C-alpha positions as CSV (number, residue, x, y, z in Angstrom):
1,M,110.8,121.1,97.7
2,T,113.7,121.3,100.1
3,E,115.9,118.3,100.7
4,K,114.6,117.9,104.3
5,N,110.8,117.8,103.4
6,V,109.4,114.3,103.5
7,L,106.0,115.7,102.3
8,Q,105.6,118.6,100.0
9,I,102.1,119.8,99.0
10,S,101.9,122.4,96.2
11,N,98.8,124.1,94.8
12,F,96.7,121.1,96.0
13,N,93.0,121.4,95.1
14,V,90.0,119.1,95.7
15,D,86.6,119.5,94.1
16,F,83.5,117.4,94.5
17,W,81.0,116.7,91.7
18,V,77.5,117.1,93.1
19,D,74.4,117.4,90.9
20,G,76.3,118.4,87.8
21,V,78.5,121.0,89.5
22,W,82.1,121.0,90.7
23,Y,82.3,122.3,94.3
24,P,85.7,123.3,95.7
25,A,86.6,121.8,99.0
26,V,90.3,122.6,99.2
27,I,91.8,125.5,97.3
28,D,95.5,126.0,96.7
29,M,96.9,124.2,99.7
30,N,100.7,124.5,100.1
31,L,102.6,122.8,102.9
32,G,106.0,121.3,103.5
33,L,106.6,118.8,106.2
34,A,110.2,118.2,107.4
35,A,111.4,115.0,108.9
36,G,111.1,114.9,112.6
37,K,108.8,117.9,112.7
38,V,105.1,118.1,113.7
39,T,102.6,120.0,111.7
40,A,99.0,120.6,112.6
41,I,96.2,121.4,110.2
42,V,93.5,123.3,112.2
43,G,90.3,124.9,111.2
44,E,86.6,125.1,111.6
45,S,84.3,122.1,111.0
46,G,83.9,121.8,107.2
47,S,87.1,123.8,106.4
48,G,88.7,120.9,104.5
49,K,91.1,119.3,107.0
50,S,89.9,115.8,106.6
51,T,89.4,116.2,102.9
52,T,93.0,117.4,102.6
53,A,94.4,114.5,104.6
54,L,92.4,111.9,102.7
55,G,93.2,113.4,99.4
56,L,97.0,113.2,100.0
57,M,96.9,109.5,99.4
58,S,93.9,109.3,97.1
59,L,91.4,108.0,99.7
60,L,88.5,110.3,98.6
61,A,85.2,109.3,97.2
62,S,84.8,108.6,93.5
63,N,83.1,112.0,92.9
64,A,86.3,113.9,93.9
65,R,88.9,115.3,91.7
66,M,92.3,116.5,92.8
67,A,94.9,118.8,91.2
68,G,98.3,120.1,92.2
69,S,101.2,118.1,93.6
70,V,101.7,115.8,96.6
71,V,105.2,114.5,96.9
72,V,106.1,112.0,99.6
73,K,109.9,111.2,99.9
74,G,110.4,112.3,96.3
75,E,107.5,110.3,94.8
76,E,104.5,112.1,93.3
77,M,101.3,110.7,94.8
78,L,98.6,112.4,92.7
79,N,97.6,110.1,89.9
80,A,100.1,107.5,91.1
81,K,99.4,103.9,90.2
82,S,97.6,101.8,92.8
83,A,100.8,99.7,93.5
84,V,102.7,102.9,94.4
85,L,100.0,104.1,96.7
86,R,99.8,100.7,98.4
87,E,103.5,100.7,98.9
88,F,103.4,104.1,100.6
89,R,100.2,103.7,102.7
90,G,101.0,102.5,106.1
91,K,104.8,102.4,105.5
92,E,105.5,106.0,104.7
93,V,102.1,107.7,105.3
94,A,99.7,106.6,108.0
95,Y,96.5,108.1,109.3
96,I,94.7,108.1,112.7
97,F,91.1,108.7,111.6
98,Q,88.9,110.8,113.8
99,E,86.2,108.3,114.3
100,P,85.6,108.3,118.1
101,M,84.9,104.6,118.4
102,T,88.1,103.6,116.6
103,A,90.4,106.4,117.9
104,L,93.2,105.7,120.4
105,N,92.6,106.5,124.0
106,P,94.9,109.3,125.3
107,L,95.0,107.7,128.8
108,F,97.0,104.7,127.5
109,T,100.2,104.4,125.5
110,I,100.0,103.6,121.9
111,G,102.1,100.5,122.5
112,Y,99.6,99.2,125.2
113,Q,96.6,99.7,122.9
114,S,98.4,98.1,119.9
115,L,99.4,95.1,122.1
116,K,95.9,94.8,123.6
117,H,94.5,94.6,120.0
118,Y,97.1,92.0,119.0
119,V,96.5,89.8,122.1
120,T,92.7,90.1,121.7
121,T,93.0,89.1,118.0
122,L,95.3,86.2,118.9
123,I,92.9,84.9,121.5
124,W,90.0,85.1,119.1
125,V,92.0,83.2,116.4
126,Q,92.9,80.6,118.9
127,R,89.3,80.2,120.1
128,K,88.2,79.9,116.4
129,H,90.7,77.1,115.8
130,M,89.6,75.4,119.0
131,L,86.0,75.5,117.8
132,V,87.1,74.0,114.5
133,L,89.1,71.3,116.2
134,W,86.3,70.4,118.6
135,S,83.3,70.6,116.2
């Protein structure tokens, strides 16, 4: 790992246990991500892009096993304790999942969409409290 890499993936493998057999989904993935740089993982449907991303922070299903090394800012993530993973999730590593109904709209800024969600939630909370006060 170079000093500038905030993410270093080495010999990363993911297998899934299905009907008594381990099936490989990601084989020997190696990647370094430097601070301030953008890296894209591209490939055909089913090539392991999402599995790789979810596996980096141990978000895979219980029938998955991972091997290799995933280091984020000098901290090993594979087999890390839950407290360490919680500390890094959202603060150091974040995901934008590819679900179309929950994805961000490219026609609006991220700030606008985040603020819209916050204001909508705030209005809902206020209405809920009003209902409680008046009932």
